[in-house]
N, C-alpha and C positions, 0 to 999 in steps of 0.2 A: 940703358936700363930699360926695363919693360914699362909700358904705360900704367898709370895708376889703376885704370879700369881692369887691366889683367890681373894686377895684384889682388884686387878685391874679388875676384872671381877665380880663385885659385882651384876650386873643384869643378869648374866647367869642363865639359867634354873636350877632348883634344880633337884636332882636325882629323876627320874620319878618312884618311888617306893612308896608303902605304901597306906594306905586307902584314904588320902586326894587327892593325884594325880589321883588315880583310879576313885574317885567320879567326879573329874573334867573332866576326859576324858570321862566318860560316859555322863555327862551333855553336853559336847561339841559335842559328837557324836550325841546325840539326836537333838541338835540344827541344826547340819549339815544335818541329815536326814529330819528334818522338812523344812529346806531351799530347798533341792532338791524336796521334795513334793510341795512346793510353786511354784517352777519353773515349774512343771508339770501341776499343776492346772492353773497357769497363762497361760501356753500354750494352754491348753484346753479352757480357757475362751476366748482367742484371736481366736482360730480356730472355735469356735462356735459362733462368733460375739456377745459375751454376755458382753463385757467390758464396755458398756455404759448403761446397764439396770438399774443401780442404779445411780441416777443423783445428789445425795448429799453425802457429806462426814461428817458423824457423828461418830467420833472414839469410843465413848462410846455407846450412844443410838443405833447407826447402828448395833451393835451386835445382837439386837432383830429383827427378821424378821417380816413381817406382820403376824397377829395372827387371822385375821377375814376377811370376804369378803369386808367390808368397807376399811379396811387398804390396802388389795390387790388393790382394785380399785383405791384408792388414789396414791399408788405407780405407777400403770400402767398409770394414767393420767399424772404424772410427766414425764414418759418416752415419752409419746405421744407428748410432747412439743419439743423435740430435733429433729435436721434435720435427724438423722438416721431413726427414725420412720417414719417422713413425706415423706422421699424420698425412703426408701428401704423397711420398714416393715409396711407400711400403710395397715390397715386391720387386723393386727395380732390379734389373739384371747388372751383372758386372760390366757388360759392354756399354749399357746405358749410363752407368756411373762413370765410366771412363770419358764419355762425351762431355759431361758437365765438369769433370775434373780438369780436362785439358784446357777449357776456357779459363777457369780460375787460375791454374797454373801458368798459362800464357800471360794473364793479367799481371801476376805477381813478378814472373820473370821479366816482363818488359819494365816494370818499376825498378827492379834491380839493375837493369841495363841502363836505364836513364841515370841512376845514381852513379854508375861507373863512368859513362860517357861524360858526365858533368864533372866529377871529381878528379879523374885522372888528367884530362887537359887542363883544368884549372891549376893544378899543381905545376904542371909543365909550363904553363904561361906565366905563372907567378914566379917560379925559379928563373926563368929566362927574362924577367922584367919586361914583359910584353903588354901588361895590363896598366892602363892609365890610372893615376892615383884616385881619381874621382869613381872609378869603377870598382875597385877592390872591395870596399865594404858592402857594396850592392851585390856582388857575386857571392860573398860570404852569406849575406841574408838570403839569397836565393837558394844556397845550399841548405841552410837551416830550415827554409820552407819545405825543401824536398824531404828532409829527414822527418819533419813533422807529419808530412802527408803520409808517410809509411805508418806512423803510430796511428794517425786518425783512421786509416784503412783498416787496421786490425781492430781498433775500438769499434768500428762500425760492424765488422764481421762478428765480434763477440756478442753483439746484442741479439743475435739469432741463433745462438749455440745452446741456450739453456731453456728458456721458456716460449720464445717466439718461433714461428715457422718461416720467418723472413727477417731482414735486418730492419732496424728502426729507421723510419723515414726522416727523422730528425738528424741522425748520424750520417745517413746517406747524403742528405742535402748539404751538410756541412763538408763531407768528403768531395762532393762534386764542386762545390763552390770554391774550396781551397785549390782544386786542380785548375779552375779557371783563373783564380788569383795568381797562381804561379805562371800559367800561360801569359797573362797580361803582363806581368812584371818582366817576363823573358822578352816578350815583344817590345816593351818600353826600352829595355836596355839595348836590344838589337837596333831599334830605331835610332837610338842615340849615337850609334856608330855608323849610320847610313848616310852617305852624302845625298844632299837635295831635300832632306826632311827638316833641316833646321831653318827657322825663319831668319830672314835677313836682319842686319843691325840698323838699317835706316828706318826713319820714322814712317815713310810711305809704304814700307813693306812689312811692317810690324802688324800682326793679326789683331783684330778688334777684340777687346776683352769679352764682349757678348758671345762671341764664337767659342771662346775657351770655356766659358760658364756652360754653354750649351753642350759642349764636348763632355764635360765632367758629368752633367746630368745624364746624357746618353750612356756613359759608361756605368754610372751608378745604378740606373734602371735596369741596365742589362745584367749586372751582377745580381740584383734582386730577382730578376726573372729566372736566372740560372738556379738560384736557391729555390724558387717556387717549382721549377721544373723537376729538381731533386725530390720535392714532396710529392709531386705528381708520380714520378717513377717509384718512390718508396711505397705508395699506396696503391699502385696500379690503377690510378685514377684515369688514365687515358683509355682504359678498357671499357669505361662507362660513358654514357651521354655522347655517343659517336655520331652526332649530327651537327651541322653548322649552317647558319649562324646561331640557330636556337639550341638551347639546352633544355631536354624534357619538354619541348614545345613552347618555350618562353625565353626571352632575352635574359631575364632574371628568374631562374627557376625557383621552386619551392624547396624547402628543407635545408637552406643554407645555415640556419641557426638552431638546429635541433640538439646539438650536443652541449652539455653543461660541464663546466662553465663555459660561457660563449667563446672566450679566447681560443679554446681547443678546436673550434671549428676550422680556424685558419690553418690548422696543421694536421687534423685527424679526420675531418669530415670530407669524404671523397668528392661530394659535390662542390662544396666551398673551395677546396683545393684546386679542382679544375676550373672553376669559375674565376678565381682570382688570377690563375695562370693566363686565362683568355683575356681578361681586362688588362693585365699588365702588358700582354702582347700588343693589344691595341694602342696602349699609351706609348710603348716603346716605338712602335711603327710610326705614329703620328709625330713623336718627337724627332726621330731620326730623319724622316723626310722633311720636316720643317727646318732642321739643322742644314740639310743639303740645300734646301732652297735659299735659306739665308746666306749661306756661304757663297753660292753662286751669284747671289745678287750683289755681293760685295766686290766681285771680280778681283779676287786675291791671286796669289802666285799660282802657277799651273799645279805644283805639288798639293797645294791645299785644295784646289777645285777637284783633282783626281781622287784625293782622299775622301772628299765629301761625296762625290759620285759613287765610289766603292761602297761607302757606308749606306747610302740610300738604296742602291741596287741590291746589296746583300740582305738588307732588311726586308725588302719586298719578297725576294726569293725565300727567305727563311719563314716569313709569315705563311707563304703559300705552301711550303713544304710542311709547316706545322699543321695546317688544315688537313692536307692529304694524309699525315699520320694519323690524325684523329679519325678521319673518314674510313681509313683501312684498318681501324681497330689495332693500331700500333704494329703494323707489320714490321718485321725485322729490318728490312731494307729502308723503308721509309724513316723509321725510327732512328737508325744509325746515321741516315743523311741528315735528319733534323739536328741531331747532336753534333754531328761534324760541322754543319753550317753555323751552329751556334758558336763554336770555337773559332771559325773564320771570321765571324761577325765581331767577336771580341777583338781579334787581332786588328781588324779594320777600324774599330772605334779607337783603339790604342793609338794606331798610326794617324788617325785624324787628330786626336788630341795632341800628339807630338808636333804635328805640323803647325798647330795654332798655338803653341806654348812657347813664348819668348825664351831665348837661351838663358837669360839670367834667372829664370824661374824653374828651369827644369831640373836643377840640381839641389834644390833646397830641401 
């Protein structure tokens, strides 16, 4: 009979060895890579002001782009009815419209592709009984998150089709945050199937609770920073105050609380939104570096040390790229690098959390 400890942990991950877990790992890795690509294409769509070029949501038929001049003209005429065209892009040529159309169409097509690459193998793995019991409900939850993201994306787009000339920064921040949440959960599940990331079962090898708490704080602050970055993007706040370390000649600039009621400054005041994004970046950098330092001081397993070093190094690189993005007035290349590194930093923080979380806590 199995030991009592195994009975009490029936939902613990199976040993991540053999062909089935290897196939699952590869599948989840591909999904994670596609999500990162989605984040980058979404960032480019936003930075090129292409997000409102497709004014309808057709989950199935929308996968087929215009195929002849008449269909292109019809799509262009739909775009000409929204405020963005009438206020900002009036007089745009059809060729110029095609440029922004392809960015948004590619973004939506990649989203559809992620859904297919996730759902079809999931069904195959499920039917073939290749998925451990503990993983099944988590994969269903991930599928639901993906479906929700599609609805949130269209909810975001609709905010810019009637009265506004762009999408709501609130909805953009929610859309971006949900994408990062899905990426984090995918990375968490992938790490659970990866040999070498699980802490040992001996007392001397068990991570200190303090490191686990720090890991959660890093991940939480990183998600907050992603939301704040969404607000910055939604308000084009990165195009103002393009100096560092000062903003408008001061550490704390004037005009942070000029909007009434006061709470709206955190979401609608360009200066406040950029300022709090900067301050959160400083806090996140300090916390991540302190976490790396504390981890290395404890002399834990090599996997934990490597995860901590990756966390600290990526945080420093991301902070530097963020400054460069600001100083270059959000050039497309620097901005996309900044967004891509944010995704990689999120994965690194999840892997670090995974390595310092005891086995019995990871499936609760």
